[in-house]
C-alpha atoms as an extended CHARMM CRD file, in Angstrom:
* protein
*
       112  EXT
         1         1  UNK       CA            115.6120000000      -17.5420000000       30.2610000000  PROA      1               0.0000000000
         2         2  UNK       CA            116.0600000000      -19.7100000000       33.3480000000  PROA      2               0.0000000000
         3         3  UNK       CA            113.6320000000      -21.5730000000       35.5380000000  PROA      3               0.0000000000
         4         4  UNK       CA            114.7330000000      -21.5550000000       39.1530000000  PROA      4               0.0000000000
         5         5  UNK       CA            113.0560000000      -24.0920000000       41.3880000000  PROA      5               0.0000000000
         6         6  UNK       CA            113.7250000000      -23.9350000000       45.1000000000  PROA      6               0.0000000000
         7         7  UNK       CA            112.6460000000      -26.2700000000       47.8730000000  PROA      7               0.0000000000
         8         8  UNK       CA            112.9260000000      -24.4240000000       51.1780000000  PROA      8               0.0000000000
         9         9  UNK       CA            111.8430000000      -24.6650000000       54.7990000000  PROA      9               0.0000000000
        10        10  UNK       CA            108.2910000000      -23.3950000000       55.2670000000  PROA      10              0.0000000000
        11        11  UNK       CA            109.5580000000      -21.2990000000       58.1720000000  PROA      11              0.0000000000
        12        12  UNK       CA            111.8540000000      -19.3580000000       55.8100000000  PROA      12              0.0000000000
        13        13  UNK       CA            109.2450000000      -18.6180000000       53.1350000000  PROA      13              0.0000000000
        14        14  UNK       CA            108.4620000000      -15.0600000000       54.2320000000  PROA      14              0.0000000000
        15        15  UNK       CA            112.1600000000      -14.1190000000       54.3420000000  PROA      15              0.0000000000
        16        16  UNK       CA            112.7080000000      -15.5940000000       50.8690000000  PROA      16              0.0000000000
        17        17  UNK       CA            109.5920000000      -13.8740000000       49.5040000000  PROA      17              0.0000000000
        18        18  UNK       CA            110.7850000000      -10.5110000000       50.8470000000  PROA      18              0.0000000000
        19        19  UNK       CA            114.3020000000      -11.0580000000       49.4740000000  PROA      19              0.0000000000
        20        20  UNK       CA            112.8450000000      -11.8210000000       46.0350000000  PROA      20              0.0000000000
        21        21  UNK       CA            110.6210000000       -8.7370000000       46.1480000000  PROA      21              0.0000000000
        22        22  UNK       CA            113.6160000000       -6.6200000000       47.1930000000  PROA      22              0.0000000000
        23        23  UNK       CA            115.5010000000       -7.5900000000       44.0160000000  PROA      23              0.0000000000
        24        24  UNK       CA            112.4680000000       -7.1020000000       41.7650000000  PROA      24              0.0000000000
        25        25  UNK       CA            111.1290000000      -10.6450000000       41.4270000000  PROA      25              0.0000000000
        26        26  UNK       CA            107.4460000000       -9.9210000000       41.9350000000  PROA      26              0.0000000000
        27        27  UNK       CA            105.9080000000      -12.9670000000       40.2990000000  PROA      27              0.0000000000
        28        28  UNK       CA            106.5170000000      -16.6110000000       41.1280000000  PROA      28              0.0000000000
        29        29  UNK       CA            104.4850000000      -19.6800000000       41.9380000000  PROA      29              0.0000000000
        30        30  UNK       CA            104.7230000000      -21.7040000000       45.1210000000  PROA      30              0.0000000000
        31        31  UNK       CA            103.0520000000      -24.6070000000       46.8100000000  PROA      31              0.0000000000
        32        32  UNK       CA            103.4250000000      -26.7920000000       49.8650000000  PROA      32              0.0000000000
        33        33  UNK       CA            105.1500000000      -30.1110000000       49.3050000000  PROA      33              0.0000000000
        34        34  UNK       CA            106.1380000000      -33.1060000000       51.3720000000  PROA      34              0.0000000000
        35        35  UNK       CA            109.3170000000      -35.0060000000       50.6970000000  PROA      35              0.0000000000
        36        36  UNK       CA            112.0610000000      -37.2130000000       52.0050000000  PROA      36              0.0000000000
        37        37  UNK       CA            115.5580000000      -35.9970000000       52.7370000000  PROA      37              0.0000000000
        38        38  UNK       CA            118.5630000000      -36.2470000000       55.0010000000  PROA      38              0.0000000000
        39        39  UNK       CA            116.8170000000      -34.3370000000       57.7770000000  PROA      39              0.0000000000
        40        40  UNK       CA            114.4840000000      -36.2350000000       60.0780000000  PROA      40              0.0000000000
        41        41  UNK       CA            111.9800000000      -34.1530000000       61.9910000000  PROA      41              0.0000000000
        42        42  UNK       CA            111.6560000000      -35.4070000000       65.5170000000  PROA      42              0.0000000000
        43        43  UNK       CA            108.5390000000      -35.4280000000       67.6420000000  PROA      43              0.0000000000
        44        44  UNK       CA            108.1200000000      -36.1070000000       71.3250000000  PROA      44              0.0000000000
        45        45  UNK       CA            104.9900000000      -37.7270000000       72.6790000000  PROA      45              0.0000000000
        46        46  UNK       CA            104.7480000000      -38.4020000000       76.4000000000  PROA      46              0.0000000000
        47        47  UNK       CA            108.5020000000      -38.1980000000       76.7730000000  PROA      47              0.0000000000
        48        48  UNK       CA            109.2580000000      -40.6210000000       73.9360000000  PROA      48              0.0000000000
        49        49  UNK       CA            111.0820000000      -39.1840000000       70.9100000000  PROA      49              0.0000000000
        50        50  UNK       CA            110.3490000000      -40.5160000000       67.4620000000  PROA      50              0.0000000000
        51        51  UNK       CA            111.0490000000      -39.2530000000       63.9680000000  PROA      51              0.0000000000
        52        52  UNK       CA            108.9670000000      -39.0690000000       60.8370000000  PROA      52              0.0000000000
        53        53  UNK       CA            110.3130000000      -39.4060000000       57.3370000000  PROA      53              0.0000000000
        54        54  UNK       CA            107.8940000000      -36.9150000000       55.7570000000  PROA      54              0.0000000000
        55        55  UNK       CA            109.2210000000      -33.3620000000       55.8420000000  PROA      55              0.0000000000
        56        56  UNK       CA            107.0550000000      -30.3120000000       55.0660000000  PROA      56              0.0000000000
        57        57  UNK       CA            108.6200000000      -27.8200000000       52.6470000000  PROA      57              0.0000000000
        58        58  UNK       CA            107.6160000000      -25.0350000000       50.2820000000  PROA      58              0.0000000000
        59        59  UNK       CA            108.3700000000      -25.3340000000       46.5600000000  PROA      59              0.0000000000
        60        60  UNK       CA            109.0160000000      -22.1510000000       44.5510000000  PROA      60              0.0000000000
        61        61  UNK       CA            109.0220000000      -21.8950000000       40.7670000000  PROA      61              0.0000000000
        62        62  UNK       CA            110.5410000000      -18.7250000000       39.3010000000  PROA      62              0.0000000000
        63        63  UNK       CA            111.3390000000      -17.8380000000       35.6750000000  PROA      63              0.0000000000
        64        64  UNK       CA            113.8430000000      -15.0270000000       35.0700000000  PROA      64              0.0000000000
        65        65  UNK       CA            115.9170000000      -13.6420000000       32.2120000000  PROA      65              0.0000000000
        66        66  UNK       CA            119.4290000000      -15.0960000000       31.9900000000  PROA      66              0.0000000000
        67        67  UNK       CA            121.0040000000      -11.9000000000       33.3130000000  PROA      67              0.0000000000
        68        68  UNK       CA            118.9020000000      -12.1370000000       36.4990000000  PROA      68              0.0000000000
        69        69  UNK       CA            119.7490000000      -15.7650000000       37.3420000000  PROA      69              0.0000000000
        70        70  UNK       CA            122.6540000000      -15.1410000000       39.7200000000  PROA      70              0.0000000000
        71        71  UNK       CA            121.0110000000      -12.3490000000       41.7290000000  PROA      71              0.0000000000
        72        72  UNK       CA            117.8600000000      -14.4590000000       42.1630000000  PROA      72              0.0000000000
        73        73  UNK       CA            119.8180000000      -17.4860000000       43.3560000000  PROA      73              0.0000000000
        74        74  UNK       CA            121.8640000000      -15.3600000000       45.7560000000  PROA      74              0.0000000000
        75        75  UNK       CA            118.6910000000      -13.8480000000       47.2280000000  PROA      75              0.0000000000
        76        76  UNK       CA            117.2620000000      -17.3080000000       47.8900000000  PROA      76              0.0000000000
        77        77  UNK       CA            120.5390000000      -18.6230000000       49.3170000000  PROA      77              0.0000000000
        78        78  UNK       CA            120.9420000000      -15.7390000000       51.7370000000  PROA      78              0.0000000000
        79        79  UNK       CA            117.3110000000      -15.6890000000       52.9020000000  PROA      79              0.0000000000
        80        80  UNK       CA            116.7100000000      -19.4430000000       53.1740000000  PROA      80              0.0000000000
        81        81  UNK       CA            119.9240000000      -20.5810000000       54.8590000000  PROA      81              0.0000000000
        82        82  UNK       CA            119.9980000000      -21.6020000000       58.5120000000  PROA      82              0.0000000000
        83        83  UNK       CA            123.2280000000      -23.5990000000       58.2930000000  PROA      83              0.0000000000
        84        84  UNK       CA            121.4530000000      -26.7730000000       59.3730000000  PROA      84              0.0000000000
        85        85  UNK       CA            120.6750000000      -29.9550000000       57.4660000000  PROA      85              0.0000000000
        86        86  UNK       CA            117.3700000000      -29.5520000000       55.6370000000  PROA      86              0.0000000000
        87        87  UNK       CA            117.7200000000      -25.9940000000       54.3260000000  PROA      87              0.0000000000
        88        88  UNK       CA            116.6760000000      -27.2100000000       50.8810000000  PROA      88              0.0000000000
        89        89  UNK       CA            117.8270000000      -27.2450000000       47.2820000000  PROA      89              0.0000000000
        90        90  UNK       CA            117.8350000000      -24.9640000000       44.2370000000  PROA      90              0.0000000000
        91        91  UNK       CA            117.5310000000      -26.3330000000       40.6980000000  PROA      91              0.0000000000
        92        92  UNK       CA            118.1570000000      -24.3010000000       37.5430000000  PROA      92              0.0000000000
        93        93  UNK       CA            117.0340000000      -25.2490000000       34.0460000000  PROA      93              0.0000000000
        94        94  UNK       CA            116.7480000000      -23.5570000000       30.6640000000  PROA      94              0.0000000000
        95        95  UNK       CA            113.4560000000      -22.2270000000       29.3430000000  PROA      95              0.0000000000
        96        96  UNK       CA            113.1970000000      -22.2150000000       25.5570000000  PROA      96              0.0000000000
        97        97  UNK       CA            110.3050000000      -19.7920000000       25.2100000000  PROA      97              0.0000000000
        98        98  UNK       CA            107.7220000000      -17.8470000000       27.1520000000  PROA      98              0.0000000000
        99        99  UNK       CA            104.4730000000      -16.2110000000       25.9990000000  PROA      99              0.0000000000
       100       100  UNK       CA            102.2560000000      -13.6510000000       27.7000000000  PROA      100             0.0000000000
       101       101  UNK       CA             98.7510000000      -14.9060000000       27.0090000000  PROA      101             0.0000000000
       102       102  UNK       CA             97.0650000000      -11.4800000000       27.2350000000  PROA      102             0.0000000000
       103       103  UNK       CA             99.2190000000       -9.7320000000       24.6010000000  PROA      103             0.0000000000
       104       104  UNK       CA            100.8860000000      -12.5500000000       22.7070000000  PROA      104             0.0000000000
       105       105  UNK       CA            104.3630000000      -11.1790000000       23.5750000000  PROA      105             0.0000000000
       106       106  UNK       CA            107.0720000000      -13.7840000000       23.5920000000  PROA      106             0.0000000000
       107       107  UNK       CA            110.5700000000      -14.1700000000       24.9220000000  PROA      107             0.0000000000
       108       108  UNK       CA            112.1440000000      -12.3210000000       27.8270000000  PROA      108             0.0000000000
       109       109  UNK       CA            109.8940000000       -9.2860000000       27.3040000000  PROA      109             0.0000000000
       110       110  UNK       CA            106.8860000000      -11.3580000000       28.3540000000  PROA      110             0.0000000000
       111       111  UNK       CA            108.3460000000      -11.8290000000       31.8440000000  PROA      111             0.0000000000
       112       112  UNK       CA            108.1080000000       -8.1370000000       32.8010000000  PROA      112             0.0000000000
C-alpha cells in the first residue's frame, strides 16, 4: 500500500477532488495548511505592492493499493497543474499495514 500526500493550491481542490472521484478514489482526508515556498503571494494596498511569505494550501492524504499508485498520482498531476510556480508537491511513502476498525479486516482489502 502507498500513502500519497499532496499539497495543492486551494483553488484547484475541487478539480482534484473530482479527478480522484472519477478514478474511484472516494475516501481521503484533507485539511487547510499554511506554508513557505518559492511562490510569494502579492497583495496591493493603496497602490503599494507587498508580498507575504505565508501561502495558503490544501493538504491531501490518500492511501491506495500499490497497483493504484500511478493512476492516483496522474489524476492529481493533471487536475492540480497550472504551470506556474506554487502548484504544489506530491509525496509517496509505503504503508506497512491497514486495519478497518469496524470489521477487523487488514491489508489492502480494508481500503475498499
